[in-house]
C-alpha positions in Angstrom: 0.0 0.0 0.0 1.6 3.3 -1.2 1.7 6.2 1.2 1.6 9.8 -0.1 2.2 13.3 1.2 2.2 16.9 -0.1 5.7 17.6 -1.4 7.7 18.8 1.6 9.3 21.9 0.2 6.3 23.3 -1.6 4.1 26.1 -0.4 0.6 25.8 -1.9 -1.3 29.0 -2.1 -5.0 28.3 -2.5 -7.6 30.9 -3.5 -11.1 29.4 -3.2 -14.4 30.6 -4.5 -17.9 29.1 -4.4 -17.3 26.1 -6.7 -13.7 26.6 -7.9 -10.2 27.2 -6.6 -6.8 28.1 -8.0 -3.7 26.5 -6.4 -0.3 28.0 -6.9 2.7 25.6 -6.6 5.7 27.6 -5.3 8.3 25.0 -6.6 7.1 24.7 -10.2 5.5 28.1 -10.5 2.4 26.3 -11.9 -1.1 27.4 -11.2 -3.9 24.8 -11.3 -7.6 25.3 -11.4 -9.5 22.8 -9.3 -13.2 22.2 -8.7 -14.6 22.2 -5.1 -14.4 18.5 -4.7 -10.7 18.4 -5.8 -9.6 21.3 -3.6 -11.5 19.7 -0.6 -9.5 16.5 -1.1 -6.2 18.4 -1.5 -6.9 20.3 1.8 -7.5 17.0 3.5 -4.0 15.9 2.4 -2.2 18.9 3.8 0.1 18.1 6.7 -0.5 14.4 6.7 0.7 11.2 5.2 -2.1 9.1 3.7 -3.0 6.1 1.6 -5.6 6.3 -1.1 -7.9 4.1 1.1 -7.5 6.4 4.1 -8.2 9.4 1.9 -11.3 7.8 0.4 -12.6 7.2 3.9 -11.9 10.8 5.0 -13.6 12.1 1.8 -16.7 9.9 2.4 -17.1 11.7 5.8 -17.0 15.1 3.9 -19.5 13.8 1.3 -21.7 11.3 3.2 -24.5 11.2 0.6 -22.3 10.4 -2.3 -21.7 6.9 -3.7 -18.6 5.3 -2.0 -17.4 3.6 -5.2 -17.7 6.9 -7.1 -15.7 8.7 -4.4 -13.1 5.9 -4.5 -12.7 6.3 -8.3 -12.6 10.1 -8.1 -10.0 10.1 -5.2 -7.8 7.6 -7.0 -7.8 9.7 -10.1 -7.1 12.8 -8.1 -4.1 11.3 -6.4 -2.7 10.3 -9.8 -3.4 13.8 -11.2 -1.9 15.5 -8.1 1.2 13.3 -8.5 1.5 14.1 -12.2 1.3 17.9 -11.7 3.8 17.7 -8.8 1.7 18.5 -5.8 2.2 15.2 -3.9 4.9 12.6 -3.7 5.1 8.9 -2.6 6.9 8.0 0.6 9.4 5.2 0.3 10.1 3.3 3.5 
């Protein structure tokens, strides 16, 4: 089971509106537009180490009326996307 975290050296600046957010990555200089669900998941990750399974469970608490399998699929895709754009990194033990 892979464990993830927000990249240690990065400062993420998040500007949030009603249904969207913009995240600035201080390392890459990249700015990323996220929907409300995505930014909620990203904020859940901050300051913690997590597995996808743990993050799915935490997200189900935030969105209790949503379908668990849909949340699992969405969170798994988000973790892959966040890794791809350089917001998170795997921990190797």
